[in-house]
N, C-alpha and C positions, 0 to 999 in steps of 0.2 A: 354425414352425418343424420342423424333420425331429427324429426320436426322438431322434437321434442327438447333434444339436446340441443340443437339451436338455441331453443327459446329461451333454455338455461344459459346459457352464454349472453345473451343477452340482457336478461335479466342478474345477470352477476353483473354486469358491464354499469347499469342502472341502478344496483345494491351499491358497488363500487362508489358512483358518482354522488349518490344520496349521500355517502358515508364522508367524503370529502366535503361537501356542503356544510355537514354538521358538526366536523373538525374544524372547519374554518370558520364558521360562525362563530364557537364557543372558544375557541383559538385550545381544541383538548387534542390529546393525543387519543385516540381510539383504539387500544387493541384487540384486534381481532379476531385473537386467539380467546377471549373471553366468556365467560357465560353469558353476560349481558349482551354480549357483541352478536351470540347465536342466537336466543332469542330474538333480541330487535332484526336481526336478516331473514328468520323465519318469519317476522311479523311482515314483514315489508314482501317476499315470497306468495306470502299469500295474499296480501294486495294487492299487489300485480296478477295473480290467478285472479282473482274476485274482476278487477277490472277487463280481464282477460274474455271472458265470460260472461261480460254485463252483471254481473250479481255485487250490489252496493249492499250493506248492511243499513240497516232501516231499526233505527227504536227511538226511543222517548228520551234521547238524550241530551236535549235541546237546555239545559240548566249547567249539568255538566260541564259542556263546553265553554256557555260561559262563564263559568268560574272556573274553568284551566286559564283560560286566556287572559284573563282579570290577574289570575295571581301566579301566572309563570309567561308576562309579555313576549319575553325571549323567544322564550321557546317555541312561542306562539307564530314569531316574526321567522325563526328557521324553518317553522313548518310549511307556513307561506311560501318562503322560499324554495322549498320542496314541491311543494303544490304547484308552483309555476314551472320549474323545472318537466316537472312530469306531465305538466298541459304543452310544453314546446316539444315535450321528445314523445309520448304519446297522445297526441291529443284528448286529454279526461281529466277531469276536473273530480278532486279530490270533498268529496262532501263533507259535511260538518261532524261526521260519523267516525269515516274514517280521519278527518281530521284530529280529531278527540283520540282516536288512538293513538294515532303517530305521534303525539304531542308528549303521551303517558309513556311511549316505548324512548323515544329522545330524552327525556326528561328522565326517564331511569337510565340508561346509557351514560348522560352526559354526568347526574350524579354520580355516580358510582367511578367511574372515570377518574375525576376528579378526586376522589377520597385517596 
């Protein structure tokens, strides 16, 4: 198996575990065939690729991050669980910017799945 394929298999396992974290935290069924899940997976794939390449998103969204944390504390708690998982698995820490985008995707995924 090529190195790229091995990396994708590893990422697929990580994404599945992250999905389980979200599903368990919010006690929601996540349809893995839905458009929202596909968008979420794409975001995670790019997050993992950026981490692998040592490239991090940098912008001036600190106020937006703080606002999201206040408005969606449960989503933030879930993202913090994901951040701990990624730290344990890959030994890398999510920056606030990555957490912000992850919060947006988790929130969208869970809100859509509950409807």
